[in-house]
C-alpha positions as CSV (number, residue, x, y, z in Angstrom):
1,M,-2.4,22.1,-73.7
2,I,-4.6,19.1,-74.2
3,Q,-5.1,18.7,-70.4
4,L,-6.0,22.4,-70.2
5,R,-8.6,22.0,-73.0
6,N,-10.1,19.0,-71.2
7,A,-10.4,21.0,-68.0
8,E,-12.0,23.9,-69.8
9,S,-14.5,21.6,-71.6
10,R,-15.4,20.0,-68.3
11,R,-16.1,23.3,-66.7
12,E,-18.4,24.1,-69.7
13,V,-20.4,20.9,-69.3
14,H,-19.9,20.1,-65.7
15,K,-23.6,20.4,-64.9
16,T,-24.2,17.1,-66.8
17,D,-21.6,15.3,-64.8
18,T,-23.2,12.4,-62.9
19,L,-21.7,11.4,-59.6
20,Y,-22.1,8.0,-58.0
21,L,-21.2,7.5,-54.4
22,V,-20.0,3.9,-53.9
23,I,-20.5,2.9,-50.3
24,P,-19.7,-0.7,-49.1
25,C,-21.8,-1.9,-46.2
26,Y,-21.3,-4.8,-43.9
27,N,-23.5,-5.1,-40.8
28,E,-24.1,-1.4,-40.7
29,E,-27.7,-1.3,-39.4
30,K,-26.8,1.0,-36.5
31,V,-24.9,3.7,-38.5
32,L,-26.6,3.5,-41.9
33,P,-29.8,5.4,-40.9
34,I,-27.6,8.2,-39.7
35,T,-25.0,8.5,-42.5
36,S,-27.4,7.9,-45.3
37,T,-29.0,11.3,-44.6
38,M,-25.6,12.9,-44.5
39,F,-24.8,11.5,-47.9
40,L,-28.1,12.6,-49.4
41,N,-27.6,16.1,-48.0
42,K,-24.2,16.3,-49.6
43,I,-25.5,15.1,-53.0
44,N,-28.3,17.7,-52.9
45,E,-25.8,20.4,-51.9
46,L,-23.5,19.6,-54.8
47,V,-26.5,19.5,-57.2
48,S,-27.7,22.9,-55.9
49,A,-24.2,24.3,-56.4
50,G,-24.3,23.1,-60.0
51,K,-21.3,20.9,-59.7
52,I,-23.1,17.6,-60.5
53,A,-26.3,16.5,-62.2
54,D,-29.5,15.6,-60.4
55,S,-29.1,12.1,-61.9
56,S,-26.3,11.4,-59.4
57,R,-26.9,8.5,-57.1
58,I,-25.9,7.0,-53.7
59,L,-25.0,3.4,-54.4
60,F,-24.9,1.1,-51.3
61,V,-23.1,-2.2,-51.7
62,N,-24.4,-4.8,-49.2
63,D,-21.5,-7.2,-48.6
64,G,-23.5,-10.1,-47.4
65,S,-24.5,-8.5,-44.1
66,K,-26.1,-10.7,-41.4
67,D,-28.2,-7.9,-39.9
68,K,-30.9,-5.7,-41.4
69,T,-28.5,-3.6,-43.6
70,W,-30.1,-4.8,-46.8
71,E,-33.6,-4.1,-45.5
72,I,-32.6,-0.6,-44.6
73,I,-31.1,-0.1,-48.1
74,T,-34.3,-1.3,-49.8
75,R,-36.4,1.0,-47.6
76,L,-34.2,4.0,-48.4
77,A,-34.4,3.3,-52.1
78,K,-38.2,3.6,-51.8
79,T,-38.0,7.0,-50.0
80,D,-35.8,8.8,-52.4
81,P,-34.7,8.1,-56.0
82,H,-31.1,9.1,-55.2
83,Y,-30.7,6.0,-53.1
84,I,-30.0,2.7,-54.9
85,G,-28.3,-0.5,-53.8
86,I,-26.9,-3.8,-54.8
87,C,-26.5,-6.9,-52.7
88,Q,-23.7,-9.5,-53.1
89,S,-24.6,-13.1,-52.8
90,R,-22.3,-13.5,-49.8
91,N,-19.7,-11.7,-47.9
92,R,-16.6,-11.2,-50.1
93,G,-14.7,-8.6,-48.1
94,H,-14.4,-4.8,-48.3
95,Q,-12.2,-4.6,-51.4
96,N,-14.5,-6.8,-53.4
97,A,-17.5,-4.8,-52.3
98,V,-15.9,-1.5,-53.4
99,L,-14.9,-3.1,-56.7
100,A,-18.4,-4.4,-57.3
101,G,-19.8,-0.9,-56.7
102,L,-17.3,0.7,-59.0
103,M,-17.9,-1.8,-61.8
104,E,-21.7,-1.4,-61.4
105,A,-21.4,2.4,-61.7
106,K,-18.8,2.8,-64.4
107,D,-21.3,2.8,-67.3
108,K,-23.9,4.9,-65.5
109,C,-21.9,8.0,-64.4
110,D,-19.1,10.3,-65.1
111,I,-17.3,10.2,-61.8
112,T,-17.4,8.0,-58.7
113,I,-16.4,8.6,-55.1
114,S,-15.9,5.5,-52.9
115,I,-16.3,6.1,-49.2
116,D,-17.0,3.9,-46.1
117,C,-20.4,3.9,-44.5
118,D,-19.3,4.7,-40.9
119,G,-19.1,8.4,-41.3
120,Q,-15.4,8.7,-40.3
121,D,-14.2,10.1,-43.6
122,D,-15.0,13.8,-44.0
123,I,-17.9,14.0,-46.4
124,N,-17.2,17.7,-47.0
125,A,-13.9,16.7,-48.7
126,M,-16.1,15.7,-51.7
127,D,-16.4,19.3,-52.7
128,S,-12.7,19.6,-53.1
129,M,-12.5,16.3,-55.0
130,V,-15.1,17.4,-57.5
131,E,-13.3,20.7,-57.9
132,E,-10.0,18.9,-58.6
133,Y,-11.8,16.7,-61.2
134,L,-13.1,19.8,-62.9
135,K,-9.5,21.0,-63.1
136,G,-8.6,18.0,-65.2
137,N,-7.6,15.3,-62.6
138,E,-9.0,11.8,-63.3
139,I,-8.2,10.4,-59.9
140,V,-8.4,12.3,-56.6
141,Y,-7.0,10.6,-53.5
142,G,-8.4,11.4,-50.1
143,V,-5.5,11.5,-47.6
144,R,-5.7,11.9,-43.9
145,S,-4.0,15.1,-42.7
146,R,-3.2,13.7,-39.3
147,R,-3.9,10.7,-37.0
148,D,-4.7,12.4,-33.7
149,T,-7.9,10.3,-33.1
150,D,-6.0,7.0,-33.4
151,T,-4.3,5.2,-30.5
152,F,-0.6,5.0,-30.5
153,F,-0.7,1.4,-31.5
154,K,-3.0,1.9,-34.4
155,R,-1.1,5.0,-35.6
156,F,2.2,3.2,-35.4
157,T,1.0,0.0,-37.2
158,A,-0.8,2.0,-39.9
159,E,2.2,4.2,-40.7
160,S,4.5,1.2,-40.6
161,F,2.1,-0.5,-43.0
162,Y,2.5,2.2,-45.6
163,K,6.2,2.4,-45.2
164,L,6.5,-1.4,-45.5
165,L,4.5,-1.4,-48.7
166,N,6.6,1.3,-50.2
167,W,9.8,-0.5,-49.2
168,M,8.4,-3.7,-50.9
169,G,7.9,-1.8,-54.1
170,V,4.1,-1.4,-53.9
171,E,3.1,2.1,-55.2
172,V,0.6,3.4,-52.6
173,I,-0.4,6.9,-51.4
174,Y,0.7,7.5,-47.8
175,N,-2.2,7.6,-45.4
176,H,-4.7,7.0,-48.1
177,A,-7.3,4.3,-47.6
178,D,-10.3,3.8,-50.0
179,Y,-11.7,7.3,-50.0
180,R,-11.1,8.5,-53.6
181,L,-12.7,10.0,-56.7
182,I,-12.3,8.1,-59.9
183,S,-13.6,9.1,-63.3
184,S,-15.5,6.7,-65.5
185,R,-12.6,7.0,-68.1
186,V,-10.2,5.5,-65.5
187,L,-12.8,2.8,-64.5
188,Q,-13.1,1.7,-68.1
189,E,-9.4,1.0,-68.2
190,F,-9.4,-0.4,-64.6
191,A,-12.0,-3.0,-65.7
192,N,-9.2,-4.6,-67.7
193,Y,-7.4,-5.6,-64.5
194,K,-8.9,-9.1,-64.0
195,E,-6.9,-10.3,-61.0
196,V,-8.8,-12.1,-58.2
197,N,-6.4,-10.9,-55.4
198,I,-7.6,-7.3,-55.0
199,F,-5.7,-4.5,-53.3
200,L,-7.3,-1.3,-54.6
201,R,-4.8,1.0,-52.9
202,G,-2.0,-0.4,-54.9
203,M,-3.9,-1.2,-58.1
204,V,-5.5,2.2,-58.8
205,P,-2.1,4.0,-59.1
206,L,-1.0,1.4,-61.6
207,V,-3.7,2.6,-64.1
208,G,-2.0,6.0,-64.4
209,F,-3.8,9.2,-65.6
210,K,-3.5,12.6,-64.0
211,S,-4.1,12.5,-60.2
212,T,-3.9,14.7,-57.2
213,I,-4.5,14.6,-53.4
214,V,-7.1,16.2,-51.1
215,Y,-6.3,16.3,-47.4
216,Y,-9.0,15.8,-44.8
217,E,-9.4,15.0,-41.1
218,R,-10.9,11.6,-40.1
219,H,-13.5,11.6,-37.3
220,E,-14.6,9.0,-34.8
221,R,-17.0,6.3,-35.9
222,I,-20.6,7.6,-35.5
223,A,-22.2,4.3,-34.4
224,G,-21.6,0.6,-34.5
225,E,-18.2,-1.3,-34.3
226,S,-15.2,-1.3,-36.5
227,H,-15.0,-4.2,-38.9
228,Y,-11.3,-3.9,-39.4
229,P,-9.5,-5.6,-36.4
230,L,-5.8,-6.1,-36.3
231,S,-6.1,-9.6,-37.9
232,K,-7.8,-8.1,-41.0
233,M,-5.4,-5.3,-41.3
234,L,-2.5,-7.7,-41.2
235,S,-4.2,-9.9,-43.8
236,L,-4.8,-6.8,-46.0
237,A,-1.1,-5.8,-45.7
238,F,0.0,-9.3,-46.6
239,D,-2.3,-9.5,-49.6
240,G,-1.1,-6.1,-50.8
241,I,2.5,-7.2,-50.7
242,T,2.1,-10.6,-52.3
243,S,-0.3,-9.3,-54.9
244,L,1.8,-6.4,-56.2
245,S,5.4,-7.2,-55.3
246,I,7.8,-10.0,-55.9
247,K,10.4,-8.6,-53.5
248,P,9.8,-11.3,-50.8
249,I,10.9,-13.9,-53.4
250,R,14.0,-11.9,-54.2
251,M,14.7,-11.6,-50.4
252,I,14.5,-15.4,-50.2
253,T,17.1,-15.6,-53.0
254,G,19.3,-13.2,-51.0
255,V,18.9,-15.1,-47.7
256,G,19.6,-18.4,-49.5
257,F,22.8,-16.9,-51.0
258,V,24.0,-15.6,-47.7
259,I,23.4,-19.0,-45.9
260,A,25.2,-20.8,-48.8
261,V,28.2,-18.5,-48.4
262,L,28.3,-18.9,-44.6
263,S,27.9,-22.7,-45.0
264,F,30.8,-22.8,-47.5
265,I,33.0,-20.8,-45.1
266,G,32.0,-23.2,-42.3
267,V,33.1,-26.1,-44.3
268,L,36.4,-24.5,-45.1
269,W,36.9,-23.7,-41.4
270,S,36.2,-27.3,-40.4
271,F,38.9,-28.5,-42.7
272,V,41.4,-25.9,-41.3
273,E,40.6,-27.1,-37.7
274,Y,41.0,-30.7,-38.8
275,F,44.4,-30.2,-40.2
276,I,45.7,-28.2,-37.2
277,G,44.2,-30.8,-34.9
278,E,41.8,-28.5,-33.0
279,T,38.5,-30.1,-33.8
280,V,35.9,-29.9,-31.1
281,N,33.2,-32.5,-30.7
282,G,29.8,-30.9,-29.9
283,W,26.2,-31.7,-30.9
284,A,24.7,-28.5,-29.5
285,S,26.2,-26.1,-32.1
286,M,25.4,-28.6,-34.9
287,T,21.8,-29.0,-33.8
288,S,21.3,-25.3,-33.5
289,L,22.7,-24.8,-37.0
290,I,20.4,-27.5,-38.5
291,C,17.3,-26.0,-36.7
292,F,18.2,-22.5,-38.0
293,I,18.6,-23.6,-41.6
294,G,15.5,-25.8,-41.3
295,G,13.5,-22.9,-40.0
296,V,14.7,-20.6,-42.8
297,Q,13.8,-23.2,-45.4
298,L,10.3,-23.7,-44.0
299,L,9.8,-19.9,-43.9
300,C,10.9,-19.7,-47.5
301,L,8.6,-22.5,-48.6
302,G,5.7,-20.8,-46.8
303,I,6.3,-17.6,-48.8
304,L,6.7,-19.4,-52.0
305,G,3.5,-21.4,-51.2
306,E,1.6,-18.2,-50.7
307,Y,2.6,-17.0,-54.2
308,I,1.7,-20.4,-55.7
309,G,-1.6,-20.3,-54.0
310,K,-2.4,-16.9,-55.5
311,I,-1.4,-18.1,-58.9
312,Y,-3.8,-21.1,-58.4
313,L,-6.6,-18.7,-57.5
314,E,-5.9,-16.5,-60.6
315,V,-5.7,-19.4,-63.0
316,K,-9.2,-20.6,-61.9
317,A,-10.6,-17.2,-62.8
318,R,-13.6,-17.4,-60.5
319,P,-15.9,-14.4,-60.3
320,R,-14.7,-11.7,-57.9
321,Y,-18.2,-11.0,-56.8
322,I,-21.8,-12.0,-57.6
323,I,-24.6,-9.5,-57.4
324,S,-27.7,-11.3,-56.2
325,D,-30.2,-8.4,-56.0
326,R,-30.7,-4.8,-56.9
327,T,-33.1,-2.1,-55.8
328,Y,-33.4,-1.0,-59.4
329,T,-33.5,-2.1,-63.0
330,K,-31.8,-0.6,-66.0
331,T,-35.2,0.6,-67.2
332,T,-36.0,2.4,-63.9
333,I,-32.6,4.2,-63.9
334,C,-33.1,5.4,-67.5
335,E,-36.6,6.6,-66.8
336,E,-35.5,8.6,-63.7
337,E,-32.6,10.2,-65.6
338,N,-34.9,11.3,-68.4
339,K,-37.4,13.0,-66.1
């Protein structure tokens, strides 16, 4: 009943809902002039349809780009008040860039939609996301309906990635990346999550609140090159597992127990052979066994070291991002909203 009332009240006042598009950018000088127009057209379309307020903004987050991305953002901000941007002091990675944009927007809007700058995610899915929000959903996940545009290798590794995370106990939405709608209410609670090791796909579901899914088809990149090679995908997967699951440590415990049992059986068998007089002298089997156990121990130490390293980073509590520049001030935002 309460959720129904919230949905009805939203529909009554939905014209005042302010939407912020949070768009991380890293070396996007080739694609940004193209997709920026697409984002602006979508904002104007939603405003004309009465779904969002004209105070809605397109927030670009420059993640320490080495090209002319920030220059393009500042130029766009001068051409239309819907364009605004922030610049990080250095490159901190995609997840930190999205987080910086969300935290920057949480006190200025009612809803946010995070989307990549490359134009691959279907912008028209925003209409359905806003509709689901008006129905009472606080989080709306954009999920790919299919992966026909991917190569076999990319499709196989991506699907294996989601299955591995779920098997490791990480709560993620299958085939969902970082295209999602989040209400300011959720962001206010999400701001209490202070960890340095960020994996948004697994952290957002932990906040809770009513959520739903919107399916869309992903397109080819409009221009430029992908900034997510295999090495970064593997790094993201490993960060997601070690940041949100302790199952690898439990697996180490299990492996250690199995090896201990096998070793104990081996000792008993050696005594049996000794008493029946069938001992066999051989260094090859002994060397192989020692190398195997040594390898397992080094692997276990490496996994434990990774967790200890993450604890070390968390304890230092260094800032997750630093905003060095903005295309606006708090005063200018307030003046434009009051017009």
